[in-house]
PADRENLO-459338 format. One record per residue (C-alpha): residue number from 1; residue in one letter; x, y, z. Coordinates in steps of 0.25 Angstrom, whole numbers, plus 2048, in hexadecimal, padded with zeros to 3 digits. Layout:
BEGIN
    nr   rest    xx    yy    zz
   NUM      A     X     Y     Z
...
//
This chain:
BEGIN
    nr   rest    xx    yy    zz
     1      M   71D   0E9   199
     2      A   729   0E5   190
     3      L   737   0E4   195
     4      I   742   0EC   18E
     5      Q   74A   0E3   184
     6      E   758   0E8   184
     7      I   762   0E4   179
     8      D   76D   0DC   17D
     9      Y   779   0DF   174
    10      G   781   0D3   178
    11      T   78D   0DB   17D
    12      P   790   0E8   184
    13      A   791   0F5   17C
    14      S   79F   0FA   179
    15      K   7A2   107   17E
    16      A   7AC   10B   173
    17      E   7AA   118   16B
    18      K   7B0   113   15E
    19      R   7A6   10C   155
    20      V   7A8   101   14B
    21      T   79F   0FD   140
    22      L   79D   0EF   13C
    23      T   793   0E7   133
    24      I   78A   0DC   13A
    25      D   781   0D4   131
    26      G   782   0DE   126
    27      Q   77F   0EA   12F
    28      K   789   0F5   133
    29      V   78A   0F9   142
    30      S   793   102   149
    31      V   795   0FF   158
    32      P   7A0   103   162
    33      E   7AD   0FC   161
    34      G   7AE   0F0   16A
    35      T   79F   0ED   168
    36      S   79D   0DE   166
    37      I   797   0D9   159
    38      M   78B   0D4   161
    39      R   788   0E1   166
    40      A   78A   0E8   159
    41      A   781   0DE   152
    42      M   776   0E1   15D
    43      E   778   0F0   159
    44      L   772   0EB   14C
    45      N   767   0E3   153
    46      N   76E   0D7   14E
    47      E   76E   0CD   15A
    48      I   779   0C3   15A
    49      P   775   0B6   162
    50      K   77B   0B6   170
    51      L   77B   0AF   17D
    52      C   787   0B4   186
    53      A   787   0C2   181
    54      T   77F   0CE   188
    55      D   782   0DD   188
    56      S   783   0DD   197
    57      V   790   0D5   198
    58      E   79D   0D4   190
    59      A   79D   0CB   184
    60      Y   7A2   0BD   186
    61      G   79F   0B5   179
    62      S   79C   0A7   180
    63      C   78F   0A3   179
    64      R   794   0A4   16A
    65      L   787   0A7   165
    66      C   78A   0B5   160
    67      L   794   0B1   156
    68      V   796   0BA   14A
    69      E   79E   0BA   13D
    70      I   7A7   0C5   13A
    71      E   7AC   0C7   12B
    72      G   7BA   0C4   129
    73      R   7BC   0BD   137
    74      N   7BC   0AF   13A
    75      G   7B3   0A8   144
    76      T   7A6   0AD   14B
    77      P   7A9   0B6   156
    78      A   79F   0B8   162
    79      S   799   0C6   15F
    80      C   798   0C9   16D
    81      T   7A7   0C9   16F
    82      T   7AB   0CE   162
    83      P   7AD   0DD   161
    84      V   7A9   0E5   154
    85      A   7B3   0EA   14B
    86      D   7B2   0F4   140
    87      G   7AE   0EF   133
    88      I   7AB   0E1   137
    89      V   7A0   0D9   130
    90      V   798   0D0   13A
    91      K   78E   0C5   136
    92      T   785   0C0   142
    93      Q   77C   0B7   13A
    94      T   782   0AD   130
    95      P   77F   09E   12E
    96      R   78D   09B   135
    97      L   789   0A3   141
    98      K   77B   09D   142
    99      Q   781   08F   142
   100      L   78B   093   14D
   101      R   781   099   156
   102      K   777   08E   155
   103      G   782   084   158
   104      V   787   08C   164
   105      M   778   08D   169
   106      E   776   07E   167
   107      L   782   07B   170
   108      Y   77C   085   17B
   109      I   76E   07E   17A
   110      S   775   070   17A
   111      D   779   073   189
   112      H   76D   07A   18D
   113      P   760   074   193
   114      L   754   074   189
   115      D   74A   078   193
   116      C   746   085   18C
   117      L   737   083   18E
   118      T   739   082   19D
   119      C   744   08C   19F
   120      S   741   099   1A6
   121      A   749   0A0   19B
   122      N   741   09A   190
   123      G   73D   0A6   186
   124      D   748   0AF   18D
   125      C   754   0A7   18A
   126      E   760   0AC   182
   127      L   765   09D   17F
   128      Q   757   09A   17A
   129      D   757   0A7   172
   130      M   764   0A5   16C
   131      A   761   097   168
   132      G   755   09C   160
   133      V   75E   0A7   15A
   134      V   768   09E   155
   135      G   75D   094   150
   136      L   760   088   159
   137      R   755   07F   158
   138      E   75B   072   15C
   139      V   768   06D   163
   140      R   770   062   15C
   141      Y   778   05E   169
   142      G   772   055   174
   143      Y   773   058   183
   144      E   77C   04C   186
   145      G   789   04E   18C
   146      D   78E   059   195
   147      N   785   065   196
   148      H   77F   06E   1A1
   149      I   771   06B   19F
   150      V   76F   063   1AC
   151      S   778   06D   1B5
   152      K   772   071   1C1
   153      K   76D   080   1C4
   154      D   775   088   1CE
   155      E   76B   090   1D6
   156      S   774   094   1E1
   157      N   774   0A3   1DE
   158      P   767   0AA   1E2
   159      Y   768   0B3   1D6
   160      F   769   0A9   1CA
   161      T   769   09B   1C7
   162      Y   774   095   1BE
   163      D   76F   08A   1B5
   164      P   77B   083   1AE
   165      A   772   07C   1A5
   166      K   76E   089   19F
   167      C   77B   090   19F
   168      I   782   092   191
   169      V   78F   098   197
   170      C   78E   0A5   191
   171      S   793   0AC   19E
   172      R   789   0B7   19D
   173      C   785   0B5   1AC
   174      V   794   0B5   1B0
   175      R   797   0C1   1A8
   176      A   78B   0C9   1AE
   177      C   78F   0C6   1BC
   178      E   79D   0CB   1B9
   179      E   79A   0D7   1B0
   180      V   78D   0DC   1B4
   181      Q   78C   0D8   1C3
   182      G   79A   0D8   1C6
   183      T   799   0CC   1CF
   184      F   7A6   0C6   1CB
   185      G   7B0   0D2   1CE
//
């Protein structure tokens, strides 16, 4: 028996009735106004790398892996927090974006224990998956200096364990508690 694999569009769907058309990597797509660029790309089966984004909570933009380029605009905005606009042309895969994403991922890995082979999440780890997606094979940075690798686990809660050595500060757990469970209200 196989589990149903649901698509994670990265950000919640927009409820707007008005539609806008944009171009992503040479393909036109029409989506409801207010849709994120990340979600619009997923409508085209174009998955942009992400760690903090999921369609079950509002976009946050902390991981910086989902950077894109928009023709005529400076910078590389996060696709999860950038809404679509009519007529924009978006690029999700360029040499510049590849280099930026690889550098960001390298920083995450440099503050992460390299225990993948003995980790219970091995083979089912988004960090591991995204390191592969961005092509990270080695880390230039050492593990000297301040980091979270030797931090102790907090096992005081009967429902979950918090391991600061594995936390990438994406705030997804905090946002889920607030937005989905409503435990901070």
